[in-house]
N, CA, C, O and the ligand as a Tripos MOL2 file, in Angstrom:
@<TRIPOS>MOLECULE
protein
  293   291    74     0     0
PROTEIN
NO_CHARGES

@<TRIPOS>ATOM
      1 N         -63.3680   11.4970   21.2620 N.3       1 MET1
      2 CA        -63.4250   11.1120   19.9290 C.3       1 MET1
      3 C         -64.0170   12.2330   18.8910 C.2       1 MET1
      4 O         -63.8880   12.2130   17.6670 O.2       1 MET1
      5 N         -64.6480   13.1440   19.6220 N.am      2 LYS2
      6 CA        -65.4380   14.2740   18.9210 C.3       2 LYS2
      7 C         -64.1120   15.1930   18.4200 C.2       2 LYS2
      8 O         -64.0770   15.6260   17.2680 O.2       2 LYS2
      9 N         -63.2150   15.4090   19.2160 N.am      3 TYR3
     10 CA        -62.1600   16.3190   19.1400 C.3       3 TYR3
     11 C         -60.8170   15.7460   18.5360 C.2       3 TYR3
     12 O         -60.0960   16.4180   17.7980 O.2       3 TYR3
     13 N         -60.5600   14.5220   18.8920 N.am      4 LYS4
     14 CA        -59.1860   13.9220   18.6010 C.3       4 LYS4
     15 C         -59.4610   13.1850   17.1640 C.2       4 LYS4
     16 O         -58.6310   13.1090   16.2590 O.2       4 LYS4
     17 N         -60.7200   12.6870   17.1370 N.am      5 LYS5
     18 CA        -60.8750   11.6980   15.8170 C.3       5 LYS5
     19 C         -60.0160   10.6760   16.0540 C.2       5 LYS5
     20 O         -59.2200   10.3540   15.1730 O.2       5 LYS5
     21 N         -60.0470   10.0160   17.2740 N.am      6 ILE6
     22 CA        -59.2360    8.9420   17.2560 C.3       6 ILE6
     23 C         -60.5280    8.0130   18.0580 C.2       6 ILE6
     24 O         -61.2720    8.5150   18.9010 O.2       6 ILE6
     25 N         -60.5950    6.7480   17.6540 N.am      7 CYS7
     26 CA        -61.3680    5.5580   18.4030 C.3       7 CYS7
     27 C         -60.8050    5.4100   19.6250 C.2       7 CYS7
     28 O         -59.6050    5.1380   19.6280 O.2       7 CYS7
     29 N         -61.5170    5.5500   20.9550 N.am      8 PRO8
     30 CA        -61.2620    5.1160   22.2010 C.3       8 PRO8
     31 C         -60.9200    3.6220   22.3100 C.2       8 PRO8
     32 O         -60.0740    3.1750   23.0840 O.2       8 PRO8
     33 N         -61.6170    2.9380   21.5090 N.am      9 LYS9
     34 CA        -61.4690    1.4310   21.6530 C.3       9 LYS9
     35 C         -60.4060    0.7330   20.8180 C.2       9 LYS9
     36 O         -59.9690   -0.3650   21.1620 O.2       9 LYS9
     37 N         -60.0070    1.3340   19.7740 N.am     10 CYS10
     38 CA        -59.1530    0.4850   18.6980 C.3      10 CYS10
     39 C         -58.1800    1.4970   18.4320 C.2      10 CYS10
     40 O         -57.2420    1.1200   17.7290 O.2      10 CYS10
     41 N         -58.1620    2.7500   18.8340 N.am     11 SER11
     42 CA        -57.2430    3.7370   18.4090 C.3      11 SER11
     43 C         -57.1030    4.1470   16.9170 C.2      11 SER11
     44 O         -56.1570    4.8200   16.5070 O.2      11 SER11
     45 N         -58.1710    3.6660   16.0950 N.am     12 SER12
     46 CA        -58.1610    3.9030   14.7840 C.3      12 SER12
     47 C         -58.4690    5.3280   14.3320 C.2      12 SER12
     48 O         -59.4450    5.7710   14.9370 O.2      12 SER12
     49 N         -57.9590    6.1530   13.4870 N.am     13 THR13
     50 CA        -58.3800    7.3840   13.0660 C.3      13 THR13
     51 C         -59.5060    7.4900   11.9210 C.2      13 THR13
     52 O         -59.9980    8.5110   11.4400 O.2      13 THR13
     53 N         -59.7370    6.3160   11.6610 N.am     14 ASP14
     54 CA        -60.9440    6.3860   10.6500 C.3      14 ASP14
     55 C         -62.3980    6.4470   11.0600 C.2      14 ASP14
     56 O         -63.2020    5.5140   11.0590 O.2      14 ASP14
     57 N         -62.6520    8.0460   11.5040 N.am     15 ILE15
     58 CA        -63.9140    8.2940   12.1600 C.3      15 ILE15
     59 C         -64.5940    9.2430   11.1240 C.2      15 ILE15
     60 O         -64.0680   10.1760   10.5180 O.2      15 ILE15
     61 N         -65.8030    8.8260   11.0610 N.am     16 ILE16
     62 CA        -66.8280    9.6070   10.1840 C.3      16 ILE16
     63 C         -67.8330   10.3800   11.1980 C.2      16 ILE16
     64 O         -68.0230    9.8600   12.2970 O.2      16 ILE16
     65 N         -68.4190   11.4790   10.9100 N.am     17 MET17
     66 CA        -69.2910   11.9170   11.5230 C.3      17 MET17
     67 C         -70.6890   11.8630   10.7780 C.2      17 MET17
     68 O         -70.7650   12.0820    9.5690 O.2      17 MET17
     69 N         -71.7570   11.5710   11.5360 N.am     18 ILE18
     70 CA        -72.9610   11.2760   11.0610 C.3      18 ILE18
     71 C         -73.8330   12.3280   11.5960 C.2      18 ILE18
     72 O         -74.2060   12.2620   12.7670 O.2      18 ILE18
     73 N         -74.2110   13.3600   10.7760 N.am     19 PRO19
     74 CA        -74.9330   14.4580   11.3360 C.3      19 PRO19
     75 C         -76.5820   14.0340   11.6280 C.2      19 PRO19
     76 O         -77.2450   13.3570   10.8420 O.2      19 PRO19
     77 N         -77.0010   14.4860   12.7040 N.am     20 GLY20
     78 CA        -78.4580   14.1390   13.0020 C.3      20 GLY20
     79 C         -79.2800   14.9080   12.0460 C.2      20 GLY20
     80 O         -78.9220   15.9240   11.4520 O.2      20 GLY20
     81 N         -80.6640   14.1850   11.9450 N.am     21 ASN21
     82 CA        -81.5790   14.8080   11.0890 C.3      21 ASN21
     83 C         -82.9500   14.7010   11.6390 C.2      21 ASN21
     84 O         -83.2120   13.9600   12.5860 O.2      21 ASN21
     85 N         -83.8140   15.4370   11.0470 N.am     22 THR22
     86 CA        -85.2410   15.3380   11.5360 C.3      22 THR22
     87 C         -86.0480   14.8830   10.2430 C.2      22 THR22
     88 O         -85.9230   15.6220    9.2660 O.2      22 THR22
     89 N         -86.8080   13.8360   10.1180 N.am     23 GLY23
     90 CA        -87.4250   13.4590    8.7530 C.3      23 GLY23
     91 C         -88.9640   13.6380    9.3730 C.2      23 GLY23
     92 O         -89.3140   14.0310   10.4860 O.2      23 GLY23
     93 N         -89.6460   13.2570    8.3750 N.am     24 ALA24
     94 CA        -91.2150   13.3220    8.5900 C.3      24 ALA24
     95 C         -91.8030   12.4460    9.8950 C.2      24 ALA24
     96 O         -91.3500   11.3260   10.1320 O.2      24 ALA24
     97 N         -92.6220   12.9180   10.5370 N.am     25 TYR25
     98 CA        -93.1250   12.2740   11.6610 C.3      25 TYR25
     99 C         -92.1160   11.9140   12.6310 C.2      25 TYR25
    100 O         -92.2670   10.8250   13.1860 O.2      25 TYR25
    101 N         -91.2220   12.5450   12.9070 N.am     26 GLY26
    102 CA        -90.1380   12.4780   13.8970 C.3      26 GLY26
    103 C         -89.1120   11.3100   13.7090 C.2      26 GLY26
    104 O         -88.4700   10.8040   14.6300 O.2      26 GLY26
    105 N         -89.0440   10.9540   12.3970 N.am     27 SER27
    106 CA        -87.8530   10.1210   12.1100 C.3      27 SER27
    107 C         -86.4670   10.7300   11.9070 C.2      27 SER27
    108 O         -86.2540   11.9370   11.7890 O.2      27 SER27
    109 N         -85.4420    9.6460   11.8750 N.am     28 GLY28
    110 CA        -84.2400   10.4210   11.9900 C.3      28 GLY28
    111 C         -83.5720   10.2970   13.3100 C.2      28 GLY28
    112 O         -84.1290    9.8870   14.3280 O.2      28 GLY28
    113 N         -82.3360   10.6820   13.2170 N.am     29 ASN29
    114 CA        -81.6010   10.5830   14.5640 C.3      29 ASN29
    115 C         -81.9290   11.9310   15.4310 C.2      29 ASN29
    116 O         -81.3470   12.9950   15.2200 O.2      29 ASN29
    117 N         -82.7180   11.7920   16.2200 N.am     30 ASN30
    118 CA        -83.0940   12.9180   17.0900 C.3      30 ASN30
    119 C         -83.8110   12.5340   18.2920 C.2      30 ASN30
    120 O         -84.1700   11.3680   18.4540 O.2      30 ASN30
    121 N         -84.0620   13.5340   19.2270 N.am     31 ILE31
    122 CA        -84.8520   13.2270   20.6200 C.3      31 ILE31
    123 C         -85.9760   14.1170   20.5370 C.2      31 ILE31
    124 O         -85.8680   15.3430   20.5480 O.2      31 ILE31
    125 N         -87.1930   13.4050   20.4410 N.am     32 GLN32
    126 CA        -88.2770   14.2280   20.4850 C.3      32 GLN32
    127 C         -88.5820   15.1110   21.8520 C.2      32 GLN32
    128 O         -88.6590   14.6110   22.9740 O.2      32 GLN32
    129 N         -88.7200   16.3360   21.5880 N.am     33 ILE33
    130 CA        -89.1440   17.0500   22.9060 C.3      33 ILE33
    131 C         -90.5160   17.7840   22.8100 C.2      33 ILE33
    132 O         -90.9350   18.5010   23.7200 O.2      33 ILE33
    133 N         -91.2270   17.5430   21.5770 N.am     34 GLY34
    134 CA        -92.4740   18.0810   21.6190 C.3      34 GLY34
    135 C         -93.3990   17.3560   20.6330 C.2      34 GLY34
    136 O         -93.1850   16.1930   20.2930 O.2      34 GLY34
    137 N         -94.2110   17.9250   20.2820 N.am     35 LEU35
    138 CA        -95.3810   17.2660   19.5210 C.3      35 LEU35
    139 C         -94.9050   17.2680   17.9380 C.2      35 LEU35
    140 O         -95.2170   16.2840   17.2670 O.2      35 LEU35
    141 N         -94.2920   18.1490   17.4310 N.am     36 THR36
    142 CA        -93.8210   18.3880   16.1030 C.3      36 THR36
    143 C         -92.4680   18.1770   15.9650 C.2      36 THR36
    144 O         -91.7050   18.4970   16.8760 O.2      36 THR36
    145 N         -91.9960   17.5850   14.7450 N.am     37 SER37
    146 CA        -90.5600   17.5190   14.3050 C.3      37 SER37
    147 C         -89.7410   18.6330   14.4840 C.2      37 SER37
    148 O         -88.5160   18.5250   14.5480 O.2      37 SER37
    149 N         -90.4650   19.9370   14.5900 N.am     38 PHE38
    150 CA        -89.6350   21.0550   14.5730 C.3      38 PHE38
    151 C         -88.8430   21.2640   16.0680 C.2      38 PHE38
    152 O         -87.8590   21.9840   16.2380 O.2      38 PHE38
    153 N         -89.5180   20.4600   17.0880 N.am     39 SER39
    154 CA        -89.1140   20.6650   18.5500 C.3      39 SER39
    155 C         -88.0160   19.5250   18.8120 C.2      39 SER39
    156 O         -87.6010   19.3390   19.9560 O.2      39 SER39
    157 N         -87.5960   18.8330   17.8230 N.am     40 ALA40
    158 CA        -86.6170   17.8590   18.0750 C.3      40 ALA40
    159 C         -85.4870   18.1850   18.3120 C.2      40 ALA40
    160 O         -85.1560   19.2180   17.7300 O.2      40 ALA40
    161 N         -84.6430   17.6780   19.0120 N.am     41 VAL41
    162 CA        -83.2090   17.8050   19.2520 C.3      41 VAL41
    163 C         -82.4850   16.8540   18.4070 C.2      41 VAL41
    164 O         -82.7690   15.6570   18.3570 O.2      41 VAL41
    165 N         -81.5190   17.4280   17.7270 N.am     42 LEU42
    166 CA        -80.5160   16.4160   17.0030 C.3      42 LEU42
    167 C         -79.4330   15.7660   17.5430 C.2      42 LEU42
    168 O         -78.7400   16.3680   18.3630 O.2      42 LEU42
    169 N         -79.2180   14.8380   17.2790 N.am     43 VAL43
    170 CA        -78.4150   13.9270   17.8320 C.3      43 VAL43
    171 C         -77.1070   13.4160   16.8270 C.2      43 VAL43
    172 O         -77.2660   12.4580   16.0720 O.2      43 VAL43
    173 N         -76.0640   14.0080   16.8860 N.am     44 HIS44
    174 CA        -74.8870   13.7580   15.9480 C.3      44 HIS44
    175 C         -73.9910   12.4140   16.3830 C.2      44 HIS44
    176 O         -73.7780   12.0500   17.5400 O.2      44 HIS44
    177 N         -73.6050   11.8860   15.3740 N.am     45 ARG45
    178 CA        -72.9670   10.5950   15.8680 C.3      45 ARG45
    179 C         -71.5530   10.3760   15.1730 C.2      45 ARG45
    180 O         -71.2990   10.6780   14.0070 O.2      45 ARG45
    181 N         -70.7620    9.8580   15.9940 N.am     46 TYR46
    182 CA        -69.3140    9.7050   15.5130 C.3      46 TYR46
    183 C         -69.1720    8.4170   15.4230 C.2      46 TYR46
    184 O         -69.4410    7.7520   16.4240 O.2      46 TYR46
    185 N         -68.7090    7.7350   14.1850 N.am     47 LEU47
    186 CA        -68.8130    6.2270   13.9860 C.3      47 LEU47
    187 C         -67.1590    6.0160   13.5870 C.2      47 LEU47
    188 O         -66.5970    6.6880   12.7210 O.2      47 LEU47
    189 N         -66.5580    5.0430   14.3230 N.am     48 CYS48
    190 CA        -65.2470    4.3570   14.0390 C.3      48 CYS48
    191 C         -65.6630    3.4340   12.9190 C.2      48 CYS48
    192 O         -66.5660    2.6210   13.1170 O.2      48 CYS48
    193 N         -65.0580    3.5160   11.7630 N.am     49 CYS49
    194 CA        -65.1830    2.5400   10.5400 C.3      49 CYS49
    195 C         -64.3790    1.3440   10.7800 C.2      49 CYS49
    196 O         -64.5890    0.3970   10.0230 O.2      49 CYS49
    197 N         -63.4420    1.2030   11.7520 N.am     50 ASN50
    198 CA        -62.7630    0.1650   11.8660 C.3      50 ASN50
    199 C         -63.1690   -0.8160   12.8120 C.2      50 ASN50
    200 O         -62.7180   -1.9580   12.7250 O.2      50 ASN50
    201 N         -64.0820   -0.4540   13.8310 N.am     51 CYS51
    202 CA        -64.3820   -1.4460   14.9200 C.3      51 CYS51
    203 C         -65.9240   -1.2980   15.0130 C.2      51 CYS51
    204 O         -66.5910   -2.2110   15.5000 O.2      51 CYS51
    205 N         -66.5650   -0.0210   14.4980 N.am     52 GLY52
    206 CA        -67.9800   -0.0760   14.8280 C.3      52 GLY52
    207 C         -68.4930    0.6390   16.0070 C.2      52 GLY52
    208 O         -69.6980    0.7710   16.2200 O.2      52 GLY52
    209 N         -67.4290    1.1670   16.8820 N.am     53 TYR53
    210 CA        -67.7640    2.0320   17.9840 C.3      53 TYR53
    211 C         -68.4730    3.2860   17.5850 C.2      53 TYR53
    212 O         -68.0490    3.9130   16.6140 O.2      53 TYR53
    213 N         -69.5740    3.7310   18.2860 N.am     54 SER54
    214 CA        -70.1610    5.0750   17.9680 C.3      54 SER54
    215 C         -70.3570    5.8950   19.2590 C.2      54 SER54
    216 O         -70.5800    5.4430   20.3820 O.2      54 SER54
    217 N         -70.2310    7.2120   18.8830 N.am     55 GLU55
    218 CA        -70.5760    7.9060   20.0690 C.3      55 GLU55
    219 C         -71.5620    9.0300   19.7290 C.2      55 GLU55
    220 O         -71.4470    9.6510   18.6730 O.2      55 GLU55
    221 N         -72.4120    9.2620   20.5100 N.am     56 GLU56
    222 CA        -73.4480   10.4170   20.1310 C.3      56 GLU56
    223 C         -73.3970   11.5960   21.0180 C.2      56 GLU56
    224 O         -73.3480   11.5520   22.2480 O.2      56 GLU56
    225 N         -73.4170   12.7950   20.1830 N.am     57 TRP57
    226 CA        -73.3060   14.0820   20.7780 C.3      57 TRP57
    227 C         -74.4700   15.0570   20.4450 C.2      57 TRP57
    228 O         -75.1420   15.0150   19.4140 O.2      57 TRP57
    229 N         -74.6090   15.9330   21.4590 N.am     58 ILE58
    230 CA        -75.8330   16.7470   21.3450 C.3      58 ILE58
    231 C         -75.3300   18.0770   21.2220 C.2      58 ILE58
    232 O         -74.2800   18.2590   21.8380 O.2      58 ILE58
    233 N         -75.8820   19.2670   20.4660 N.am     59 ASN59
    234 CA        -75.2800   20.5120   20.5300 C.3      59 ASN59
    235 C         -75.3860   21.0760   21.7160 C.2      59 ASN59
    236 O         -76.2860   20.7720   22.4990 O.2      59 ASN59
    237 N         -74.4960   21.9390   21.9640 N.am     60 LYS60
    238 CA        -74.4670   22.5580   23.4440 C.3      60 LYS60
    239 C         -75.7180   23.5120   23.5900 C.2      60 LYS60
    240 O         -76.1810   23.6850   24.7180 O.2      60 LYS60
    241 N         -76.2960   24.1480   22.4780 N.am     61 LYS61
    242 CA        -77.3430   25.0410   22.6470 C.3      61 LYS61
    243 C         -78.6870   24.2990   23.0410 C.2      61 LYS61
    244 O         -79.6750   24.8490   23.5260 O.2      61 LYS61
    245 N         -78.5500   22.9440   22.7440 N.am     62 ASP62
    246 CA        -79.9900   22.2620   22.9780 C.3      62 ASP62
    247 C         -80.0320   21.5780   24.3180 C.2      62 ASP62
    248 O         -81.0590   21.1090   24.8080 O.2      62 ASP62
    249 N         -78.7670   21.5540   24.9090 N.am     63 ILE63
    250 CA        -78.7520   20.9350   26.2990 C.3      63 ILE63
    251 C         -79.8330   21.6330   27.1170 C.2      63 ILE63
    252 O         -80.7650   20.8870   27.4170 O.2      63 ILE63
    253 N         -79.9120   22.6940   27.4810 N.am     64 PRO64
    254 CA        -80.7660   23.6930   28.3150 C.3      64 PRO64
    255 C         -82.3040   22.9890   27.8000 C.2      64 PRO64
    256 O         -83.0570   22.4940   28.6390 O.2      64 PRO64
    257 N         -82.5710   23.0100   26.6700 N.am     65 THR65
    258 CA        -83.8540   22.3590   26.2130 C.3      65 THR65
    259 C         -84.2510   20.9140   26.8470 C.2      65 THR65
    260 O         -85.3370   20.6330   27.3540 O.2      65 THR65
    261 N         -83.1780   20.1040   26.7090 N.am     66 LEU66
    262 CA        -83.4710   18.7200   27.3320 C.3      66 LEU66
    263 C         -83.3850   18.6450   28.7150 C.2      66 LEU66
    264 O         -84.0010   17.7700   29.3240 O.2      66 LEU66
    265 N         -82.4790   19.7120   29.4520 N.am     67 LYS67
    266 CA        -82.4690   19.6760   30.8000 C.3      67 LYS67
    267 C         -84.0090   20.0950   31.4170 C.2      67 LYS67
    268 O         -84.4930   19.6700   32.4660 O.2      67 LYS67
    269 N         -84.5360   20.9020   30.6100 N.am     68 LYS68
    270 CA        -85.7230   21.5940   31.1550 C.3      68 LYS68
    271 C         -86.8870   20.3910   30.9280 C.2      68 LYS68
    272 O         -87.8030   20.2470   31.7390 O.2      68 LYS68
    273 N         -86.7510   19.6090   29.8170 N.am     69 LYS69
    274 CA        -87.8420   18.5820   29.7050 C.3      69 LYS69
    275 C         -87.4080   17.3990   30.7740 C.2      69 LYS69
    276 O         -88.2890   17.0030   31.5370 O.2      69 LYS69
    277 N         -86.2190   16.8770   30.8550 N.am     70 PHE70
    278 CA        -85.9410   15.6750   31.4730 C.3      70 PHE70
    279 C         -85.4980   15.6340   32.8200 C.2      70 PHE70
    280 O         -85.6240   14.6730   33.5780 O.2      70 PHE70
    281 N         -84.9420   16.7940   33.0920 N.am     71 GLN71
    282 CA        -84.5100   16.6820   34.6440 C.3      71 GLN71
    283 C         -85.5880   16.7770   35.5930 C.2      71 GLN71
    284 O         -86.6160   17.4470   35.4880 O.2      71 GLN71
    285 N         -85.2050   15.9790   36.5860 N.am     72 SER72
    286 CA        -86.3220   15.9680   37.5720 C.3      72 SER72
    287 C         -86.1250   17.1270   38.6290 C.2      72 SER72
    288 O         -85.0850   17.6670   39.0090 O.2      72 SER72
    289 N         -87.3940   17.3350   38.9750 N.am     73 LYS73
    290 CA        -87.2670   18.6400   40.0280 C.3      73 LYS73
    291 C         -86.8870   18.3080   41.3810 C.2      73 LYS73
    292 O         -86.7690   19.1970   42.2250 O.2      73 LYS73
    293 ZN        -62.6950    1.6040   16.6450 Zn       74 ZN74
@<TRIPOS>BOND
     1     1     2 1
     2     2     3 1
     3     3     4 2
     4     3     5 am
     5     5     6 1
     6     6     7 1
     7     7     8 2
     8     7     9 am
     9     9    10 1
    10    10    11 1
    11    11    12 2
    12    11    13 am
    13    13    14 1
    14    14    15 1
    15    15    16 2
    16    15    17 am
    17    17    18 1
    18    18    19 1
    19    19    20 2
    20    19    21 am
    21    21    22 1
    22    22    23 1
    23    23    24 2
    24    23    25 am
    25    25    26 1
    26    26    27 1
    27    27    28 2
    28    27    29 am
    29    29    30 1
    30    30    31 1
    31    31    32 2
    32    31    33 am
    33    33    34 1
    34    34    35 1
    35    35    36 2
    36    35    37 am
    37    37    38 1
    38    38    39 1
    39    39    40 2
    40    39    41 am
    41    41    42 1
    42    42    43 1
    43    43    44 2
    44    43    45 am
    45    45    46 1
    46    46    47 1
    47    47    48 2
    48    47    49 am
    49    49    50 1
    50    50    51 1
    51    51    52 2
    52    51    53 am
    53    53    54 1
    54    54    55 1
    55    55    56 2
    56    55    57 am
    57    57    58 1
    58    58    59 1
    59    59    60 2
    60    59    61 am
    61    61    62 1
    62    62    63 1
    63    63    64 2
    64    63    65 am
    65    65    66 1
    66    66    67 1
    67    67    68 2
    68    67    69 am
    69    69    70 1
    70    70    71 1
    71    71    72 2
    72    71    73 am
    73    73    74 1
    74    74    75 1
    75    75    76 2
    76    75    77 am
    77    77    78 1
    78    78    79 1
    79    79    80 2
    80    79    81 am
    81    81    82 1
    82    82    83 1
    83    83    84 2
    84    83    85 am
    85    85    86 1
    86    86    87 1
    87    87    88 2
    88    87    89 am
    89    89    90 1
    90    90    91 1
    91    91    92 2
    92    91    93 am
    93    93    94 1
    94    94    95 1
    95    95    96 2
    96    95    97 am
    97    97    98 1
    98    98    99 1
    99    99   100 2
   100    99   101 am
   101   101   102 1
   102   102   103 1
   103   103   104 2
   104   103   105 am
   105   105   106 1
   106   106   107 1
   107   107   108 2
   108   107   109 am
   109   109   110 1
   110   110   111 1
   111   111   112 2
   112   111   113 am
   113   113   114 1
   114   114   115 1
   115   115   116 2
   116   115   117 am
   117   117   118 1
   118   118   119 1
   119   119   120 2
   120   119   121 am
   121   121   122 1
   122   122   123 1
   123   123   124 2
   124   123   125 am
   125   125   126 1
   126   126   127 1
   127   127   128 2
   128   127   129 am
   129   129   130 1
   130   130   131 1
   131   131   132 2
   132   131   133 am
   133   133   134 1
   134   134   135 1
   135   135   136 2
   136   135   137 am
   137   137   138 1
   138   138   139 1
   139   139   140 2
   140   139   141 am
   141   141   142 1
   142   142   143 1
   143   143   144 2
   144   143   145 am
   145   145   146 1
   146   146   147 1
   147   147   148 2
   148   147   149 am
   149   149   150 1
   150   150   151 1
   151   151   152 2
   152   151   153 am
   153   153   154 1
   154   154   155 1
   155   155   156 2
   156   155   157 am
   157   157   158 1
   158   158   159 1
   159   159   160 2
   160   159   161 am
   161   161   162 1
   162   162   163 1
   163   163   164 2
   164   163   165 am
   165   165   166 1
   166   166   167 1
   167   167   168 2
   168   167   169 am
   169   169   170 1
   170   170   171 1
   171   171   172 2
   172   171   173 am
   173   173   174 1
   174   174   175 1
   175   175   176 2
   176   175   177 am
   177   177   178 1
   178   178   179 1
   179   179   180 2
   180   179   181 am
   181   181   182 1
   182   182   183 1
   183   183   184 2
   184   183   185 am
   185   185   186 1
   186   186   187 1
   187   187   188 2
   188   187   189 am
   189   189   190 1
   190   190   191 1
   191   191   192 2
   192   191   193 am
   193   193   194 1
   194   194   195 1
   195   195   196 2
   196   195   197 am
   197   197   198 1
   198   198   199 1
   199   199   200 2
   200   199   201 am
   201   201   202 1
   202   202   203 1
   203   203   204 2
   204   203   205 am
   205   205   206 1
   206   206   207 1
   207   207   208 2
   208   207   209 am
   209   209   210 1
   210   210   211 1
   211   211   212 2
   212   211   213 am
   213   213   214 1
   214   214   215 1
   215   215   216 2
   216   215   217 am
   217   217   218 1
   218   218   219 1
   219   219   220 2
   220   219   221 am
   221   221   222 1
   222   222   223 1
   223   223   224 2
   224   223   225 am
   225   225   226 1
   226   226   227 1
   227   227   228 2
   228   227   229 am
   229   229   230 1
   230   230   231 1
   231   231   232 2
   232   231   233 am
   233   233   234 1
   234   234   235 1
   235   235   236 2
   236   235   237 am
   237   237   238 1
   238   238   239 1
   239   239   240 2
   240   239   241 am
   241   241   242 1
   242   242   243 1
   243   243   244 2
   244   243   245 am
   245   245   246 1
   246   246   247 1
   247   247   248 2
   248   247   249 am
   249   249   250 1
   250   250   251 1
   251   251   252 2
   252   251   253 am
   253   253   254 1
   254   254   255 1
   255   255   256 2
   256   255   257 am
   257   257   258 1
   258   258   259 1
   259   259   260 2
   260   259   261 am
   261   261   262 1
   262   262   263 1
   263   263   264 2
   264   263   265 am
   265   265   266 1
   266   266   267 1
   267   267   268 2
   268   267   269 am
   269   269   270 1
   270   270   271 1
   271   271   272 2
   272   271   273 am
   273   273   274 1
   274   274   275 1
   275   275   276 2
   276   275   277 am
   277   277   278 1
   278   278   279 1
   279   279   280 2
   280   279   281 am
   281   281   282 1
   282   282   283 1
   283   283   284 2
   284   283   285 am
   285   285   286 1
   286   286   287 1
   287   287   288 2
   288   287   289 am
   289   289   290 1
   290   290   291 1
   291   291   292 2
@<TRIPOS>SUBSTRUCTURE
     1 MET1         2 RESIDUE 1 A MET
     2 LYS2         6 RESIDUE 1 A LYS
     3 TYR3        10 RESIDUE 1 A TYR
     4 LYS4        14 RESIDUE 1 A LYS
     5 LYS5        18 RESIDUE 1 A LYS
     6 ILE6        22 RESIDUE 1 A ILE
     7 CYS7        26 RESIDUE 1 A CYS
     8 PRO8        30 RESIDUE 1 A PRO
     9 LYS9        34 RESIDUE 1 A LYS
    10 CYS10       38 RESIDUE 1 A CYS
    11 SER11       42 RESIDUE 1 A SER
    12 SER12       46 RESIDUE 1 A SER
    13 THR13       50 RESIDUE 1 A THR
    14 ASP14       54 RESIDUE 1 A ASP
    15 ILE15       58 RESIDUE 1 A ILE
    16 ILE16       62 RESIDUE 1 A ILE
    17 MET17       66 RESIDUE 1 A MET
    18 ILE18       70 RESIDUE 1 A ILE
    19 PRO19       74 RESIDUE 1 A PRO
    20 GLY20       78 RESIDUE 1 A GLY
    21 ASN21       82 RESIDUE 1 A ASN
    22 THR22       86 RESIDUE 1 A THR
    23 GLY23       90 RESIDUE 1 A GLY
    24 ALA24       94 RESIDUE 1 A ALA
    25 TYR25       98 RESIDUE 1 A TYR
    26 GLY26      102 RESIDUE 1 A GLY
    27 SER27      106 RESIDUE 1 A SER
    28 GLY28      110 RESIDUE 1 A GLY
    29 ASN29      114 RESIDUE 1 A ASN
    30 ASN30      118 RESIDUE 1 A ASN
    31 ILE31      122 RESIDUE 1 A ILE
    32 GLN32      126 RESIDUE 1 A GLN
    33 ILE33      130 RESIDUE 1 A ILE
    34 GLY34      134 RESIDUE 1 A GLY
    35 LEU35      138 RESIDUE 1 A LEU
    36 THR36      142 RESIDUE 1 A THR
    37 SER37      146 RESIDUE 1 A SER
    38 PHE38      150 RESIDUE 1 A PHE
    39 SER39      154 RESIDUE 1 A SER
    40 ALA40      158 RESIDUE 1 A ALA
    41 VAL41      162 RESIDUE 1 A VAL
    42 LEU42      166 RESIDUE 1 A LEU
    43 VAL43      170 RESIDUE 1 A VAL
    44 HIS44      174 RESIDUE 1 A HIS
    45 ARG45      178 RESIDUE 1 A ARG
    46 TYR46      182 RESIDUE 1 A TYR
    47 LEU47      186 RESIDUE 1 A LEU
    48 CYS48      190 RESIDUE 1 A CYS
    49 CYS49      194 RESIDUE 1 A CYS
    50 ASN50      198 RESIDUE 1 A ASN
    51 CYS51      202 RESIDUE 1 A CYS
    52 GLY52      206 RESIDUE 1 A GLY
    53 TYR53      210 RESIDUE 1 A TYR
    54 SER54      214 RESIDUE 1 A SER
    55 GLU55      218 RESIDUE 1 A GLU
    56 GLU56      222 RESIDUE 1 A GLU
    57 TRP57      226 RESIDUE 1 A TRP
    58 ILE58      230 RESIDUE 1 A ILE
    59 ASN59      234 RESIDUE 1 A ASN
    60 LYS60      238 RESIDUE 1 A LYS
    61 LYS61      242 RESIDUE 1 A LYS
    62 ASP62      246 RESIDUE 1 A ASP
    63 ILE63      250 RESIDUE 1 A ILE
    64 PRO64      254 RESIDUE 1 A PRO
    65 THR65      258 RESIDUE 1 A THR
    66 LEU66      262 RESIDUE 1 A LEU
    67 LYS67      266 RESIDUE 1 A LYS
    68 LYS68      270 RESIDUE 1 A LYS
    69 LYS69      274 RESIDUE 1 A LYS
    70 PHE70      278 RESIDUE 1 A PHE
    71 GLN71      282 RESIDUE 1 A GLN
    72 SER72      286 RESIDUE 1 A SER
    73 LYS73      290 RESIDUE 1 A LYS
    74 ZN74       293 GROUP 0 **** ****
């Protein structure tokens, strides 16, 4: 969906990208990994305007950060 811009559920090409953001006090579309909003990982969303299906994506550069925090040892 991210690359083809085609909905896997209904095959619609009416896809929009909703960028992640960080608001005050950690609001917005992100994953908190620390005490401040500066350490949040942004979650970008792709939404099919035809059926409402959405996918969430995280920047590749942020994956090691999440791994470090959430991967069990
Ligand atoms: Zn769809």
